[in-house]
C-alpha positions as a printed NumPy array, in Angstrom:
array([[-118.306, -156.772,   13.179],
       [-115.517, -156.977,   13.5  ],
       [-113.136, -154.579,   11.919],
       [-109.433, -155.173,   11.534],
       [-106.551, -153.615,    9.677],
       [-107.803, -155.347,    6.504],
       [-111.324, -154.053,    7.26 ],
       [-112.6  , -157.442,    8.266],
       [-115.211, -157.642,    9.94 ],
       [-114.356, -156.944,   11.715],
       [-115.401, -156.646,   12.016],
       [-121.249, -156.142,   12.591],
       [-124.341, -157.463,   13.978],
       [-124.974, -156.654,   17.637],
       [-126.85 , -158.293,   20.456],
       [-130.153, -156.795,   21.492],
       [-130.853, -156.908,   25.196],
       [-134.583, -157.398,   25.525],
       [-135.269, -159.164,   28.779],
       [-134.958, -157.915,   32.342],
       [-133.749, -160.027,   35.242],
       [-135.851, -162.966,   36.35 ],
       [-136.318, -163.871,   39.988],
       [-137.002, -167.531,   39.233],
       [-133.776, -169.033,   37.914],
       [-130.2  , -168.002,   37.299],
       [-126.932, -169.624,   36.319],
       [-123.808, -168.899,   38.359],
       [-120.353, -169.17 ,   36.769],
       [-117.078, -169.163,   38.692],
       [-113.887, -168.706,   36.641],
       [-110.465, -169.324,   38.188],
       [-107.988, -166.887,   36.671],
       [-105.391, -167.247,   39.393],
       [-104.258, -170.487,   37.763],
       [-103.087, -169.339,   34.314],
       [-100.264, -171.754,   33.586],
       [-101.882, -174.03 ,   30.985],
       [-103.913, -171.66 ,   28.774],
       [-107.188, -173.069,   30.109],
       [-110.215, -171.29 ,   31.5  ],
       [-111.347, -173.349,   34.492],
       [-115.084, -172.866,   34.809],
       [-117.529, -174.05 ,   37.484],
       [-121.224, -173.661,   36.673],
       [-123.928, -173.862,   39.323],
       [-127.243, -174.218,   37.451],
       [-130.732, -173.744,   38.838],
       [-134.092, -175.335,   38.031],
       [-132.998, -177.595,   35.196],
       [-135.579, -179.837,   33.544],
       [-135.532, -182.41 ,   30.757],
       [-136.023, -179.532,   28.331],
       [-132.665, -178.107,   29.454],
       [-130.507, -181.213,   29.069],
       [-128.464, -179.819,   26.142],
       [-125.63 , -177.483,   27.095],
       [-124.775, -175.294,   24.116],
       [-121.501, -173.602,   23.226],
       [-121.679, -170.937,   20.522],
       [-121.219, -171.791,   16.857],
       [-120.708, -168.095,   16.121],
       [-121.43 , -164.683,   17.626],
       [-123.144, -161.52 ,   16.393],
       [-120.907, -159.158,   14.488],
       [-118.193, -161.687,   13.619],
       [-119.635, -163.216,   10.437],
       [-117.446, -166.258,   10.882],
       [-117.829, -169.851,   12.044],
       [-116.393, -170.199,   15.555],
       [-117.476, -173.618,   16.898],
       [-116.303, -172.976,   20.45 ],
       [-116.86 , -176.646,   21.299],
       [-113.538, -177.309,   19.525],
       [-111.764, -175.613,   22.424],
       [-113.489, -177.512,   25.254],
       [-110.977, -179.854,   26.899],
       [-113.059, -181.408,   29.688],
       [-116.719, -181.429,   30.765],
       [-117.942, -183.095,   33.978],
       [-121.335, -183.083,   35.692],
       [-122.063, -183.636,   39.402],
       [-125.036, -184.065,   41.724],
       [-125.608, -182.548,   45.177],
       [-123.464, -185.193,   46.906],
       [-120.543, -184.682,   44.538],
       [-121.107, -187.896,   42.594],
       [-120.307, -187.611,   38.898],
       [-123.234, -187.91 ,   36.518],
       [-123.158, -188.902,   32.884],
       [-122.804, -186.443,   30.006],
       [-121.783, -186.929,   26.39 ],
       [-120.78 , -184.692,   23.534],
       [-123.396, -185.088,   20.816],
       [-122.079, -182.506,   18.338],
       [-119.209, -180.07 ,   18.02 ],
       [-120.852, -177.521,   20.303],
       [-123.334, -179.566,   22.386],
       [-123.113, -181.719,   25.513],
       [-126.14 , -183.739,   26.638],
       [-126.711, -184.337,   30.369],
       [-127.927, -187.788,   31.404],
       [-129.906, -186.443,   34.351],
       [-130.454, -182.677,   34.3  ],
       [-132.86 , -182.801,   37.272],
       [-130.085, -184.118,   39.555],
       [-127.391, -181.853,   38.13 ],
       [-126.171, -179.225,   40.613],
       [-122.666, -178.501,   39.31 ],
       [-120.791, -178.63 ,   36.016],
       [-117.027, -178.233,   35.819],
       [-115.375, -177.716,   32.449],
       [-112.201, -176.326,   30.939],
       [-111.955, -174.431,   27.669],
       [-108.72 , -173.439,   25.96 ],
       [-107.895, -169.86 ,   25.092],
       [-108.064, -169.177,   21.361],
       [-104.959, -167.035,   20.839],
       [-102.428, -169.734,   21.727],
       [-104.383, -172.748,   20.476],
       [-104.448, -172.565,   16.662],
       [-106.96 , -174.614,   14.677],
       [-106.723, -175.828,   11.082],
       [-110.026, -174.373,    9.892],
       [-112.076, -171.309,   10.823],
       [-109.566, -169.622,   13.148],
       [-111.183, -167.067,   15.427],
       [-110.283, -163.422,   14.986],
       [-108.083, -162.387,   17.941],
       [-110.39 , -159.501,   18.913],
       [-113.251, -162.007,   19.127],
       [-111.3  , -164.659,   21.031],
       [-109.612, -165.204,   24.378],
       [-106.132, -164.894,   25.833],
       [-104.547, -165.903,   29.14 ],
       [-101.169, -164.416,   30.003],
       [ -99.157, -163.713,   33.116],
       [-100.249, -160.087,   33.408],
       [-103.557, -159.948,   31.508],
       [-106.593, -161.937,   30.382],
       [-109.065, -161.27 ,   27.579],
       [-112.526, -162.862,   27.729],
       [-115.105, -162.783,   24.976],
       [-118.192, -164.362,   26.498],
       [-119.069, -166.801,   23.704],
       [-115.575, -168.346,   23.988],
       [-115.903, -169.206,   27.691],
       [-119.585, -169.467,   28.601],
       [-122.511, -171.458,   27.233],
       [-126.199, -171.876,   27.993],
       [-128.789, -174.629,   28.417],
       [-131.341, -175.057,   25.67 ],
       [-134.438, -173.133,   26.649],
       [-132.441, -170.894,   29.006],
       [-130.687, -168.449,   26.662],
       [-132.743, -165.685,   28.301],
       [-132.054, -166.822,   31.864],
       [-130.091, -164.375,   34.084],
       [-126.39 , -165.135,   34.551],
       [-124.003, -164.229,   37.372],
       [-120.233, -164.459,   36.892],
       [-117.536, -164.364,   39.547],
       [-113.92 , -164.059,   38.419],
       [-111.054, -165.082,   40.671],
       [-107.942, -163.04 ,   39.826],
       [-104.982, -161.267,   41.48 ],
       [-105.991, -158.47 ,   43.848],
       [-103.873, -155.854,   42.092],
       [-105.569, -156.303,   38.703],
       [-108.08 , -153.902,   37.163],
       [-111.174, -155.251,   35.379],
       [-112.682, -153.513,   32.378],
       [-116.174, -154.48 ,   31.18 ],
       [-119.596, -152.971,   30.523],
       [-121.127, -155.389,   33.047],
       [-121.813, -154.184,   36.572],
       [-120.409, -155.941,   39.626],
       [-122.565, -156.316,   42.74 ],
       [-121.503, -156.126,   46.372],
       [-120.784, -159.877,   46.418],
       [-118.334, -159.625,   43.548],
       [-120.601, -161.067,   40.845],
       [-120.961, -159.557,   37.39 ],
       [-124.652, -159.646,   36.551],
       [-126.162, -160.152,   33.113],
       [-129.87 , -160.467,   32.252],
       [-129.175, -163.256,   29.76 ],
       [-126.568, -165.082,   27.705],
       [-126.753, -162.521,   24.9  ],
       [-125.634, -159.807,   27.302],
       [-122.642, -161.898,   28.394],
       [-121.521, -162.286,   24.778],
       [-122.104, -158.57 ,   24.322],
       [-119.818, -157.673,   27.245],
       [-116.15 , -158.567,   26.738],
       [-113.863, -158.451,   29.745],
       [-110.256, -157.26 ,   29.799],
       [-108.42 , -157.631,   33.081],
       [-104.861, -157.433,   34.323],
       [-102.231, -154.743,   34.713],
       [-104.407, -152.062,   33.125],
       [-104.665, -148.3  ,   33.263],
       [-108.088, -146.672,   33.53 ],
       [-109.59 , -143.264,   32.939],
       [-113.111, -141.868,   32.495],
       [-114.927, -138.848,   31.115],
       [-118.432, -137.569,   30.451],
       [-119.748, -136.914,   26.95 ],
       [-122.941, -135.013,   27.71 ],
       [-124.964, -137.614,   29.671],
       [-122.816, -140.619,   28.765],
       [-120.03 , -141.908,   31.026],
       [-117.097, -143.192,   28.949],
       [-114.521, -145.516,   30.543],
       [-111.199, -146.446,   28.917],
       [-109.182, -149.49 ,   30.037],
       [-105.796, -150.158,   28.456],
       [-103.304, -152.996,   28.561],
       [ -99.925, -151.951,   27.174],
       [ -97.235, -154.607,   27.386],
       [ -94.382, -152.207,   28.205],
       [ -96.521, -149.373,   29.523],
       [ -95.921, -147.274,   26.396],
       [ -99.619, -146.344,   26.014],
       [-101.933, -145.23 ,   28.812],
       [-105.686, -144.774,   28.998],
       [-105.182, -141.029,   29.477],
       [-103.402, -140.87 ,   26.1  ],
       [-106.167, -142.878,   24.435],
       [-108.889, -140.653,   25.853],
       [-107.054, -137.512,   24.733],
       [-106.985, -138.969,   21.219],
       [-110.668, -139.971,   21.22 ],
       [-112.389, -137.167,   23.133],
       [-113.018, -134.877,   20.136],
       [-114.318, -137.804,   18.094],
       [-116.716, -138.801,   20.868],
       [-118.085, -135.266,   21.1  ],
       [-118.39 , -135.107,   17.301],
       [-120.358, -138.353,   17.305],
       [-122.741, -136.981,   19.915],
       [-123.327, -133.923,   17.736],
       [-123.876, -136.125,   14.692],
       [-126.377, -138.401,   16.465],
       [-128.079, -135.564,   18.371],
       [-127.201, -137.164,   21.696],
       [-125.953, -140.636,   22.547],
       [-128.507, -143.399,   23.253],
       [-126.413, -145.063,   25.992],
       [-125.64 , -143.81 ,   29.486],
       [-122.344, -145.703,   29.739],
       [-119.736, -146.944,   27.256],
       [-116.479, -148.869,   27.8  ],
       [-113.392, -148.953,   25.555],
       [-111.008, -151.901,   26.001],
       [-107.566, -151.542,   24.379],
       [-104.922, -154.265,   24.173],
       [-101.469, -153.283,   22.874],
       [ -98.84 , -155.974,   22.453],
       [ -96.964, -157.407,   19.464],
       [ -99.53 , -157.638,   16.661],
       [-102.547, -155.875,   15.216],
       [-105.853, -157.586,   14.544],
       [-108.488, -154.861,   14.672],
       [-111.572, -154.324,   16.786],
       [-114.959, -155.795,   17.684],
       [-117.951, -153.655,   18.496],
       [-120.644, -154.264,   21.109],
       [-123.695, -152.413,   22.31 ],
       [-122.052, -150.807,   25.322],
       [-118.353, -151.454,   24.715],
       [-115.722, -152.228,   22.096],
       [-112.32 , -153.908,   22.186],
       [-109.169, -153.248,   20.173],
       [-106.097, -155.366,   19.45 ],
       [-103.144, -153.358,   18.117],
       [ -99.373, -153.487,   18.029],
       [ -97.839, -151.421,   20.795],
       [ -96.425, -148.311,   19.164],
       [ -95.94 , -144.592,   19.716],
       [ -99.418, -143.031,   19.657],
       [ -98.881, -140.476,   16.904],
       [ -99.085, -139.968,   13.14 ],
       [-100.864, -142.57 ,   11.029],
       [-101.083, -144.974,   13.967],
       [-103.034, -142.432,   16.014],
       [-105.315, -141.736,   13.031],
       [-105.944, -145.466,   12.6  ],
       [-106.886, -145.838,   16.266],
       [-109.254, -142.849,   16.119],
       [-110.925, -143.907,   12.861],
       [-111.37 , -147.474,   14.088],
       [-112.85 , -146.242,   17.368],
       [-115.159, -143.86 ,   15.469],
       [-116.525, -146.845,   13.532],
       [-116.992, -149.064,   16.572],
       [-118.515, -146.306,   18.701],
       [-121.116, -145.43 ,   16.058],
       [-122.5  , -148.938,   16.401],
       [-124.464, -147.598,   19.381],
       [-126.795, -146.336,   16.621],
       [-126.782, -149.264,   14.239],
       [-127.483, -151.981,   15.039],
       [-128.049, -151.289,   18.758],
       [-130.981, -148.995,   18.01 ],
       [-131.638, -149.859,   14.343],
       [-131.77 , -153.607,   13.646],
       [-133.983, -156.338,   12.28 ],
       [-135.501, -159.216,   14.218],
       [-132.565, -161.444,   13.186],
       [-130.293, -159.324,   15.382],
       [-132.782, -159.004,   18.218],
       [-133.227, -162.777,   18.452],
       [-129.785, -164.086,   17.578],
       [-129.464, -167.854,   17.161],
       [-126.11 , -168.984,   18.569],
       [-126.711, -172.566,   17.43 ],
       [-127.779, -172.093,   13.803],
       [-127.506, -168.397,   12.967],
       [-129.236, -166.752,   10.014],
       [-127.41 , -163.798,    8.501],
       [-129.245, -160.528,    7.876],
       [-129.395, -158.977,    4.4  ],
       [-128.849, -155.597,    6.043],
       [-125.196, -155.895,    7.064],
       [-124.674, -153.143,    4.453],
       [-126.492, -150.947,    7.001],
       [-124.86 , -152.281,   10.154],
       [-121.29 , -152.118,    8.796],
       [-121.219, -150.123,    5.567],
       [-123.27 , -147.177,    6.83 ],
       [-121.351, -147.269,   10.1  ],
       [-118.093, -146.949,    8.171],
       [-119.573, -144.045,    6.191],
       [-120.56 , -142.35 ,    9.44 ],
       [-117.106, -142.83 ,   10.993],
       [-115.55 , -140.698,    8.234],
       [-118.253, -138.084,    7.652],
       [-118.483, -137.417,   11.412],
       [-114.804, -136.43 ,   11.407],
       [-115.171, -134.287,    8.277],
       [-118.138, -132.374,    9.639],
       [-116.472, -131.645,   12.976],
       [-113.198, -130.507,   11.361],
       [-111.241, -133.512,   12.647],
       [-110.524, -134.36 ,    9.011],
       [-109.969, -131.967,    6.111],
       [-111.871, -132.325,    2.829],
       [-108.641, -133.496,    1.166],
       [-108.162, -136.113,    3.91 ],
       [-111.76 , -137.247,    3.488],
       [-111.375, -137.618,   -0.28 ],
       [-108.165, -139.566,    0.339],
       [-110.184, -141.967,    2.515],
       [-112.756, -142.362,   -0.284],
       [-109.925, -143.024,   -2.737],
       [-108.529, -145.789,   -0.519],
       [-111.947, -147.425,   -0.284],
       [-112.291, -147.308,   -4.07 ],
       [-108.816, -148.819,   -4.489],
       [-109.64 , -151.653,   -2.1  ],
       [-113.056, -152.159,   -3.682],
       [-111.196, -152.801,   -6.959],
       [-109.721, -155.948,   -5.395],
       [-113.089, -157.637,   -4.886],
       [-115.611, -159.346,   -7.128],
       [-117.849, -156.63 ,   -8.632],
       [-120.578, -159.179,   -9.357],
       [-121.507, -159.686,   -5.681],
       [-124.177, -157.294,   -4.422],
       [-124.13 , -155.862,   -0.922],
       [-127.254, -157.893,   -0.103],
       [-125.62 , -161.135,   -1.283],
       [-122.443, -160.25 ,    0.574],
       [-124.52 , -159.746,    3.716],
       [-126.486, -162.976,    3.411],
       [-123.427, -165.105,    2.606],
       [-120.817, -163.38 ,    4.749],
       [-119.74 , -166.536,    6.581],
       [-119.164, -168.482,    3.339],
       [-117.514, -165.61 ,    1.438],
       [-114.891, -164.526,    3.933],
       [-112.528, -163.689,    1.068],
       [-115.07 , -161.149,   -0.247],
       [-116.673, -160.041,    3.006],
       [-114.171, -157.22 ,    3.845],
       [-115.64 , -155.285,    0.937],
       [-118.735, -154.609,    3.043],
       [-116.609, -151.904,    4.696],
       [-115.416, -150.499,    1.371],
       [-118.334, -150.727,   -1.049],
       [-120.817, -150.394,    1.826],
       [-119.278, -147.089,    2.912],
       [-119.054, -145.855,   -0.689],
       [-122.735, -146.631,   -1.183],
       [-123.491, -144.726,    2.027],
       [-121.544, -141.741,    0.72 ],
       [-123.451, -141.698,   -2.568],
       [-126.789, -142.339,   -0.869],
       [-126.196, -139.34 ,    1.386],
       [-125.461, -137.104,   -1.616],
       [-128.553, -138.367,   -3.472],
       [-130.911, -137.732,   -0.538],
       [-129.414, -134.259,   -0.035],
       [-129.945, -133.504,   -3.713],
       [-133.565, -134.662,   -3.684],
       [-134.307, -132.69 ,   -0.504],
       [-132.575, -129.559,   -1.871],
       [-130.114, -129.68 ,    1.   ],
       [-132.611, -129.976,    3.83 ],
       [-132.172, -133.678,    4.675],
       [-129.424, -136.244,    4.208],
       [-128.648, -139.794,    5.272],
       [-127.739, -138.577,    8.781],
       [-131.221, -137.171,    9.328],
       [-132.894, -140.361,    8.058],
       [-130.744, -142.584,   10.313],
       [-131.296, -140.358,   13.354],
       [-135.056, -140.522,   12.878],
       [-134.928, -144.301,   12.456],
       [-133.075, -144.86 ,   15.719],
       [-135.518, -142.624,   17.577],
       [-138.547, -144.392,   16.074],
       [-137.188, -147.88 ,   16.756],
       [-134.619, -148.051,   19.542],
       [-133.124, -150.884,   21.518],
       [-136.295, -152.879,   22.11 ],
       [-138.046, -152.554,   18.744],
       [-136.805, -154.322,   15.617],
       [-137.585, -153.404,   12.041],
       [-138.801, -156.013,    9.54 ],
       [-135.935, -157.83 ,    7.834],
       [-138.146, -158.29 ,    4.763],
       [-139.772, -154.851,    4.58 ],
       [-136.964, -152.489,    5.583],
       [-136.029, -151.395,    2.065],
       [-139.616, -150.3  ,    1.418],
       [-139.701, -148.454,    4.724],
       [-136.448, -146.683,    3.924],
       [-137.852, -145.52 ,    0.585],
       [-141.057, -144.33 ,    2.276],
       [-138.95 , -142.228,    4.65 ],
       [-137.025, -140.632,    1.786],
       [-138.04 , -140.326,   -1.874],
       [-139.359, -142.727,   -4.564],
       [-136.104, -142.291,   -6.511],
       [-134.214, -143.997,   -3.67 ],
       [-135.879, -147.301,   -4.64 ],
       [-133.971, -147.139,   -7.928],
       [-130.731, -146.421,   -6.029],
       [-131.288, -149.441,   -3.772],
       [-132.119, -151.734,   -6.685],
       [-129.015, -150.691,   -8.622],
       [-126.318, -150.388,   -5.963],
       [-127.414, -152.344,   -2.859],
       [-129.51 , -155.18 ,   -4.258],
       [-127.817, -154.97 ,   -7.646],
       [-124.254, -154.773,   -8.913],
       [-124.301, -151.771,  -11.238],
       [-121.113, -149.714,  -11.25 ],
       [-121.181, -146.982,   -8.628],
       [-121.822, -143.501,  -10.154],
       [-118.932, -141.848,   -8.323],
       [-118.176, -139.189,  -10.943],
       [-121.835, -138.238,  -11.392],
       [-122.571, -137.901,   -7.685],
       [-119.394, -136.075,   -6.643],
       [-119.928, -133.838,   -9.641],
       [-123.112, -132.637,   -7.944],
       [-120.82 , -131.25 ,   -5.202],
       [-118.424, -129.563,   -7.594],
       [-115.797, -132.244,   -7.028],
       [-114.296, -133.77 ,  -10.165],
       [-113.585, -137.509,  -10.135],
       [-111.439, -139.434,  -12.625],
       [-111.292, -143.229,  -12.408],
       [-108.105, -143.71 ,  -14.492],
       [-105.79 , -140.712,  -14.782],
       [-102.731, -142.335,  -16.388],
       [ -99.567, -144.062,  -15.167],
       [ -96.812, -142.828,  -12.868],
       [ -93.587, -144.767,  -13.53 ],
       [ -91.919, -143.159,  -10.512],
       [ -94.265, -145.054,   -8.219],
       [ -94.718, -148.798,   -7.807],
       [ -97.6  , -151.236,   -7.61 ],
       [ -97.921, -154.981,   -7.111],
       [-100.274, -155.592,   -9.995],
       [-102.645, -157.588,   -7.799],
       [-104.699, -157.2  ,   -4.654],
       [-104.327, -158.879,   -1.273],
       [-107.234, -159.766,    0.977],
       [-107.818, -162.113,    3.931],
       [-109.522, -165.502,    4.066],
       [-109.43 , -167.928,    7.011],
       [-106.973, -165.558,    8.711],
       [-104.536, -165.978,    5.807],
       [-103.45 , -163.592,    3.073],
       [-105.035, -164.358,   -0.29 ],
       [-104.329, -162.933,   -3.752],
       [-107.212, -161.149,   -5.505],
       [-107.796, -159.355,   -8.817],
       [-104.544, -160.012,  -10.7  ],
       [-103.801, -157.554,  -13.504],
       [-102.503, -159.179,  -16.705],
       [-102.417, -162.679,  -15.225],
       [-100.099, -165.19 ,  -16.907],
       [ -99.222, -168.821,  -16.175],
       [ -96.024, -167.673,  -14.443],
       [ -97.667, -165.042,  -12.249],
       [ -99.631, -165.242,   -9.044],
       [-103.29 , -166.15 ,   -9.529],
       [-106.469, -165.018,   -7.835],
       [-107.13 , -167.394,   -4.942],
       [-103.472, -168.093,   -4.15 ],
       [-102.708, -168.102,   -0.435],
       [ -99.472, -166.271,    0.396],
       [ -97.261, -168.544,    2.503],
       [ -93.784, -167.016,    2.334],
       [ -92.049, -163.845,    1.197],
       [ -88.45 , -164.293,    0.034],
       [ -88.394, -167.617,    1.855],
       [ -89.712, -166.294,    5.175],
       [ -93.135, -167.217,    6.552],
       [ -95.83 , -164.536,    6.258],
       [ -98.768, -164.322,    8.666],
       [-101.434, -161.746,    9.414],
       [ -99.437, -160.762,   12.474],
       [ -96.155, -160.062,   10.648],
       [ -97.386, -159.118,    7.152],
       [ -96.991, -155.379,    7.615],
       [ -93.388, -155.752,    8.745],
       [ -92.52 , -158.345,    6.09 ],
       [ -93.825, -156.238,    3.214],
       [ -92.316, -152.978,    4.495],
       [ -89.218, -153.374,    2.295],
       [ -91.38 , -152.662,   -0.766],
       [ -91.387, -148.935,    0.024],
       [ -87.759, -148.786,   -1.178],
       [ -88.294, -150.752,   -4.401],
       [ -88.451, -149.384,   -7.932],
       [ -90.323, -150.394,  -11.058],
       [ -88.839, -153.657,  -12.344],
       [ -87.426, -154.785,   -8.982],
       [ -88.47 , -158.344,   -8.07 ],
       [ -89.102, -160.532,   -5.059],
       [ -90.316, -164.09 ,   -4.533],
       [ -93.621, -165.227,   -3.102],
       [ -94.346, -168.79 ,   -2.066],
       [ -98.036, -169.439,   -2.61 ],
       [-100.423, -172.282,   -1.911],
       [-102.468, -172.938,   -5.055],
       [-105.039, -175.7  ,   -4.661],
       [-102.932, -177.407,   -1.999],
       [ -99.676, -177.223,   -3.952],
       [ -96.898, -174.814,   -2.965],
       [ -94.992, -172.969,   -5.674],
       [ -92.553, -170.075,   -5.899],
       [ -93.549, -167.103,   -8.032],
       [ -91.388, -164.121,   -8.983],
       [ -93.16 , -160.785,   -8.671],
       [ -91.93 , -157.723,  -10.564],
       [ -92.961, -154.285,   -9.367],
       [ -95.203, -152.485,  -11.856],
       [ -95.608, -148.767,  -12.58 ],
       [ -98.533, -147.432,  -10.629],
       [-101.754, -146.688,  -12.433],
       [-103.153, -143.39 ,  -11.193],
       [-106.685, -144.294,  -10.179],
       [-109.567, -142.644,   -8.386],
       [-108.387, -139.034,   -8.479],
       [-110.486, -136.252,   -6.902],
       [-110.212, -132.519,   -7.548],
       [-112.231, -129.841,   -5.773],
       [-113.295, -127.421,   -8.508],
       [-112.535, -123.746,   -7.966],
       [-115.181, -122.727,  -10.51 ],
       [-118.059, -124.789,   -9.068],
       [-121.54 , -123.435,   -9.739],
       [-123.679, -121.841,   -7.057],
       [-125.886, -124.954,   -7.082],
       [-122.867, -127.235,   -6.565],
       [-121.49 , -125.043,   -3.795],
       [-124.837, -124.99 ,   -1.994],
       [-125.108, -128.779,   -2.075],
       [-121.465, -129.151,   -0.981],
       [-122.098, -126.784,    1.923],
       [-125.09 , -128.875,    3.078],
       [-123.078, -132.075,    2.638],
       [-120.201, -130.851,    4.8  ],
       [-122.249, -129.991,    7.872],
       [-124.822, -131.479,   10.233],
       [-128.204, -130.118,    9.209]])
């Protein structure tokens, strides 16, 4: 999914491409990007071979990997239908995302406009920026579900897209362009799976074994180039190839957009896109870019090559969520970190620091929601959904250790996943219902108990027990450090707004779980400016206060917040006197078998 700086979802389900091109019918789209003055995509659609069964034109209600309601029909500003002679035919909007044609057999052209999502805010269900669209003077971002639709019964029909744009612009996308200037896609799913970034971009390419990797970058002031991005990512890409025993794609495209805010990234089968604040590419910012890219890139394994039928046959009208998002997102996040540890891109101390951060963030979420429930109800529980990246990755970490222990260091989670993607692959889905049983059959009977407790169930994760097997001591609460500060509550994201979670020692005068944060010391706080607004806290001391304005059940109120001494939580220590058995298991855990 989608993954952003708050580990949203970003974040992800992916689109399976299962159908080759048809010679019988195709839909041609023409998009005018030379006229960019009014934030509208001006689209002309030339359909072929419509029948009464195709009279409904469908815009997406959501998209794979976003786990959010999108309702793109909200952004449609005009929709007109014409016959061969240019006479206008009737069409009416029959639901938020559907237009019904009066006479599909006579329809030869449809002209519609759809607003970009970045500069057209909505009251409910705002679309994550990395999943949306933007039209600016020097660049355009297109996510297919936000611009294009399909006729009922023709989701699998081939699509051709021609973009009209300034001659000097570069275009970055995983789609191929033919000699006539059309981008070809075998079906609508592929269009949604292939974002397009175009404008004043830089481009560079490399080869990772047999995979061509392209990097396209928009940087508002030119501070960041594609060459710099590739230099940052190249070791990670090679490490991933080693981890997966070869990459299952022959081409992959990175699309980076650097401007004035950070939102995160969205993964696809053959590409991924990133929205970050333009900054000097070094230090923690460089690490964040690399770790985010490691997560998104690993999605070429899951769910591109390991997915259930719900991913392979995605319903854009009335989607059904998979119970295995713990696999698609949580295990992917586990892989993104362990890949870097095993290829020496991250030290053991750095890795344990990452685990600590995931445990700290996991503390902010409801412990009574299982990973399966979180997967199935991701669209309704957006305030809890980011934990799929935290608890999901932690479960992956512990599952890896448990399999290694049971196999006496000969097989871990990596080896199980690699075998799964080779046995299934892009065109073969596993059973949504039976996958847990299959996973157990591929490992050990004891793994059924692990799944029941920590993936289907909500038992407390056995962090100390499992890391103890590696000779790494874990302490959940190690005391209090009065020289360091803490808020005393967690902050998450819901409906693209900051929300308070897990308040320690809640009183009637304090913030409450479920409060939306509106202002900080009288100034508006948004996702885009939150990092800058809260930066002053680094200079505060225990007892210092500030004021939050919160929205509680529709009523705004001011609340004073006093900085608390920091509780020392989730401490790891690598034991110098580990046993031979612990050292042997740790050695197996820290390398690719």
